[in-house]
N, C-alpha and C positions, 0 to 999 in steps of 0.2 A: 758653576756657583749657582747655588740656589736664592730663592728670595731672601730668606733670612740670613746669609752670608753678604748678600748683597747691602741689605740695610746696615747690616754691622759695619762693614767696609766703608760707607757713605758716612753713617754717623762718625766714624774714625776720623776719616778725612774733614769733615765738615766742623767737628767739635763740640756737635750737638748730641743730645740722646736718643737712642734707638727708637724710644716711643715717638719722638717729635718726627724721626727720619722716617718712619714706618707712615706717619702720618700724613707727610709732604709726598711720599713716593707713591702710596695708594692713590692719593689726590690728583697726582698728575697722572698715573694711568687711568683714573676715572676721566679725568678730561678727555684725552687721547681717545678712548672709547667713545664718549658722547659726540664727539666730533666727527669718529668714521661715520657712527652710525646715522648721523644726519646726512652722510655722504662728503663731508668737508676733509680737506687735505690738513695733515699737521707736519710742519716744516720746522725741524730743531736744526737750525744753522749750525754748520761744523759736525753733526751727527747724522742726520739723515731725514727722511721724509716718510711718513705713514700715510697711506693712501687705500681707499677701497679698489679693487680689481674686479672686474667682470670678466665672469668666465661664460663662453657663449653654450648653447644647447649643443650636445654632441651625441654621438653614437657609442655604445658601449656593449661588453658582453658580459653577461651574468656567468662568474666561473662555475657556480655549480652546475647549471643548464645549460651553458653555453647558448643561451636565449639571447637574440640582441635586444638590447634596451634603449630607451632615449634618457639620456642623463641632461635632468632640465638645466636652465642658465641659471648661476647662482653668482653671488657678490662674496668676496672674500676679501680679508685685509691683507695689507702688503707692505714690505718695507724696502726702500732703497737708501743704502747707505750713501754719504757725502763722499767727496773726494777727500777731504780730510780724514774722515773715519778710514776709508780704504788704505790710505798712506800711512795713517798711524799702525794699521794691523799688517801690511806688507813689512815695513821697518822691524818689527817684533820677529817676523819668521824668516827674515831674511839672513 
C-alpha cells in the first residue's frame, strides 16, 4: 500500500476528505520525525513505539577493494510493534 492508497483508505474510513486526511497524516508524521530528531521516543498505545537506535562503530570491508574500513557509529530510526499489533497480524495470517 502506497501513501496515496493509505490516505484514501483512511479518508473513507473516517468519512472526511482526502485533502484533510493528507494534512493530518503529514502532520502526524512530521511530529514523529521531529521527536525522533530530538532523541525522544514516540509511543502509540496499541500500535507500537518509534525510537532512535544507536549503532556502534564497527569494522567493515569495502566490497570492491577488500580493504578493511571503520564504519562510524550512527543513529537510526527504529520501530517496535506493540503486542496488540503483533496479535492482530498473527490472527490474519493464521
